[in-house]
Structure formats: C-alpha cells, structure tokens
C-alpha positions, -999 to 999 in steps of 0.1 A, spaced: -141 -220 -25 -159 -250 -39 -193 -232 -33 -205 -201 -50 -206 -171 -27 -234 -146 -26 -231 -121 -55 -209 -144 -77 -220 -155 -111 -231 -191 -113 -225 -220 -136 -213 -214 -171 -209 -176 -167 -184 -181 -138 -165 -208 -157 -162 -186 -188 -148 -157 -168 -123 -180 -151 -111 -195 -183 -105 -161 -198 -86 -148 -167 -68 -180 -158 -60 -193 -193 -79 -226 -187 -104 -244 -166 -101 -258 -131 -88 -294 -135 -65 -302 -105 -71 -309 -68 -47 -293 -43 -27 -325 -40 -24 -329 -77 -13 -293 -82 14 -297 -55 26 -330 -71 28 -315 -106 47 -285 -92 71 -307 -72 64 -291 -38 51 -305 -5 13 -303 -2 16 -284 31 38 -258 15 14 -254 -14 -15 -249 9 5 -224 30 13 -203 -1 -23 -205 -13 -36 -192 21 -9 -165 22 -22 -152 -11 -55 -146 6 -76 -173 -10 -100 -194 10 -93 -230 19 -105 -256 -6 -118 -292 -1 -94 -321 -5 -111 -334 -36 -123 -301 -51 -109 -294 -86 -103 -257 -84 -67 -254 -97 -54 -248 -132 -22 -252 -151 -14 -215 -142 -14 -225 -105 11 -252 -112 34 -228 -131 32 -202 -103 42 -227 -77 71 -239 -99 82 -203 -103 83 -197 -66 104 -229 -62 128 -217 -88 133 -184 -69 140 -204 -37 164 -227 -55 183 -197 -69 187 -184 -34 169 -152 -41 142 -159 -15 138 -184 13 107 -205 19 98 -181 47 102 -150 26 82 -167 -2 53 -168 21 57 -132 31 60 -122 -5 28 -141 -13 11 -124 15 22 -89 3 12 -97 -33 -21 -111 -23 -30 -81 -1 -21 -54 -27 -33 -72 -58 -66 -82 -42 -75 -46 -37 -64 -37 -72 -85 -66 -87 -116 -56 -67 -114 -21 -80 -107 -32 -116 -136 -56 -118 -161 -32 -103 -149 -4 -126 -153 -26 -156 -187 -37 -146 -198 -1 -139 -185 8 -174 -203 -20 -191 -235 -17 -171 -247 -29 -137 -260 -63 -151 -228 -69 -171 -247 -67 -204 -245 -42 -232 -271 -35 -258 -277 -62 -284 -247 -67 -307 -222 -49 -283 -212 -80 -264 -209 -87 -227 -186 -81 -197 -168 -113 -207 -160 -99 -241 -146 -67 -227 -125 -86 -201 -110 -107 -229 -102 -76 -250 -89 -54 -222 -69 -79 -201 -37 -76 -223 -39 -38 -220 -44 -39 -182 -15 -63 -179 7 -41 -200 0 -10 -179 6 -29 -147 38 -43 -160 50 -8 -170 42 7 -136 59 -23 -118 90 -20 -139 91 18 -134 89 13 -96 117 -13 -99 139 13 -116 131 39 -89 138 16 -60 169 1 -77 182 36 -80 178 42 -42 194 9 -33 224 14 -56 229 49 -43 229 36 -7 254 9 -12 255 -25 7 231 -28 36 258 -35 61 257 -3 81 284 13 59 260 33 38 247 67 50 217 62 72 220 24 72 216 8 106 220 -29 96 202 -55 75 176 -77 92 175 -100 61 144 -116 45 141 -87 20 137 -61 48 160 -32 53 166 -7 81 177 29 77 170 64 91 141 80 74 115 107 80 79 93 84 47 112 82 10 106 88 -16 130 76 -53 127 82 -85 146 76 -99 164 107 -135 155 116 -137 127 89 -159 105 110 -184 133 116 -183 144 80 -188 109 67 -221 106 86 -235 136 67 -225 125 32 -240 99 8 -218 73 -8 -210 93 -39 -201 124 -20 -179 106 4 -161 89 -25 -155 123 -41 -139 136 -9 -117 106 -5 -106 108 -42 -98 145 -37 -78 138 -6 -59 109 -21 -52 130 -53 -40 160 -33 -18 140 -9 -4 119 -37 6 150 -58 21 168 -28 42 138 -17 54 131 -52 63 168 -58 82 168 -25 103 137 -35 86 115 -9 68 82 -13 33 73 -3 34 40 16 -4 35 19 -36 53 23 -60 41 51 -94 57 47 -89 93 58 -52 89 65 -20 87 43 14 74 54 44 86 36 82 85 40 111 107 29 148 104 28 153 137 48 135 156 75 135 187 54 116 170 25 90 156 49 86 190 66 80 208 33 55 181 23 36 184 56 34 222 54 23 221 18 -4 195 26 -17 219 53 -17 248 30 -35 231 1 -61 215 23 -68 249 38 -72 264 4 -96 237 -9 -132 242 0 -139 206 -10 -116 192 17 -116 194 55 -85 206 73 -57 181 78 -32 175 106 2 158 104 26 140 126 63 136 116 91 116 132 126 107 123 145 76 132 153 40 122 126 26 99 122 -10 89 111 -13 53 95 -47 45 75 -58 15 64 -22 7 54 -13 42 73 4 70 76 -4 107 94 9 138 93 34 166 94 64 142 63 51 125 44 47 158 55 81 170 43 98 138 9 82 142 6 92 179 16 128 171 -10 130 144 -37 119 168 -29 147 192 -22 174 166 -47 203 163 -64 210 129 -41 226 103 -10 219 124 22 198 121 38 181 151 72 165 150 93 145 175 125 158 191 147 137 168 129 152 138 133 187 152 170 181 157 173 173 120 159 207 112 179 226 137 196 256 122 178 253 88 162 285 75 125 284 67 113 264 97 101 276 131 101 250 159 83 254 192 85 227 219 52 218 235 43 202 268 49 164 270 18 143 263 9 108 273 -2 86 245 -5 49 239 30 34 242 47 66 253 41 82 287 60 114 280 61 121 243 76 155 236 59 171 206 74 200 187 52 224 167 65 229 132 56 260 112 70 277 81 92 305 94 73 332 76 41 323 94 56 319 129 39 340 155 
C-alpha cells in the first residue's frame, strides 16, 4: 500500500483525493493507529486485512484519524456485547467485500461521467471537485437504502420471534449473527452465456448483463423474494415459501423467453434449512439448487423432492419426477420438473 499501483494517480492528485474522501491526510503508522484506538496491534492488522486492504509496512504512514475512529467504534460494539471479536472480523470481511464492489463501480461511473482523463473543459473543474460535491449526496442515498433494508429485515425478524426453534420454520440459532430457518432457494442462469459472450464486444455484453440483472431483480422483488447476489450470468435468490419461489422461477422463464435481447434461462429450486450469515446463504438446500440448475434444460425449472412436497396439493403447479442424476456431492439427486399447470403436457 505504500507504493502506487499501476493506473493510480500519483503524488499530489492522489493525496488530494484521499483528503476529500478520508477527511484528512495519512499521518499514522499501523502501530500508532492501534495505540490511539486502544486496541492490540495484531487485532488492528487483522481487521484491516479483513476489510480487504493490502498489508502495509511497519513504518508507513497510511492511516488517518478516520481509521482511529472506525477501530474505536468496533471496540465499542464489542464492549456493548453486540458483537464478539470474531464476529467483528466477519462483519469487516462482509462490509469490505460488498462496499469494495460498490466503490469500484462508483469511481468508474464518476470518471466516465466527467471524462476519461478526469478533466472537464476549462472552468468546469475536475474529478476531485465533483467528488467533493457529490460525496454527501452519495452517502445520503446509501444511508437511506441501508436504513430501508434494516426496516425490512427487522420486520422479518420480529415476525419470526426469538431464534430458539420456537418460531415457525426456525431450526435453531448458530450464533455469531447467523440464523437458520427453512426457506426456498433458487438459482437462475442464462443458457449458453459463455458461448454468447465470445461473440459480443464489451458494451454489448454489459447490456445483456444489465438486462438480465434488471429482469431478475424486478421479478424476484415482485414475487416477494430477495436477491442474495448476482454472479455473472447467475442470480441467487431466497423466499419464505416454496410457492413464492415457484412463481418467481416460472415468471423468470416466461419473461426471458419473451425478451429477444436475452437468452433462455434455467432455474433450480430447493427447500430446506438455510443458514443466513452476513447477507449470504449456505447449506444443503443452496448446494442442491445450484446442482439442479446445472442439469436443467433451457427454459425449464427443476426442484428437489422437499420443494415438490411443499407444493403438493396446490393448484397451479404441475410436478413430474425425473430420473435420478449424479452430480457433485450427490450421487442420486432426484429432480422434479416444475411447470405451470396450464402448460403441463
């Protein structure tokens, strides 16, 4: 971190950007920032790395007063009992992962808007001027979205009751900010994405990805689900019920099929115990949904037997068991083909 990386601004330009974004210059070494925050040096270094930042030299002055305050805030959360030192590291890792991607997009978007060289025409200022002017607006929007998500998740948690297995669907609390409960999980991906990407230039590929993310985001939101993450040509989502996930999957298939700008999609759905942890999900149901997606045919939806059991007897769905398949981790996975009842053959 003490050396400038390729593509980074050098000298005064970089220092000016840092002072605008960090609220001051780099004045502290890693030992000094730990001492001022009142934490062990090893712990401070551990948190710094968990945030996704590169290691720094012992004597390099790369830290600011903002770094001191952030470490102090983390310690206050630990002292209050809200988090442990272990979960502080996990929280830092989750924040670093998600906010790094957001920051990368924001900086490139701002630079593209200003101009490739970061300069406007005479009298209009520079990238730095626009950063300083827009930073409060960006922070306000991010704070608004974060608080709205807090409200949404708080509503779910309060409706579920305590995570001790007494709430509907709860299967116990693993602690550390994680939770376990029965949920429906879905993976949807674009068929033939790799082949398609070879025939498109960068701008065309971005348009397809934007179209896919927009379509899947809209459908999942309309179906009362939650997008966990998008990984290239694939989206992972969760729902509270199998019926909600089934409706989302069928609608995704229909909309992709009706959109000439998108390839067909395929979806795998599973139902079972899901571990929620720092915004991501884990467990057998997640793995099974991914495996089912990999073996699904274009424009089809495959579900596991537990998911099919959740839909048993419900009008509007047609379920047809298929031959067992051998996939990674499961020697005899039993897929069930899901269709809307009106289109069942």
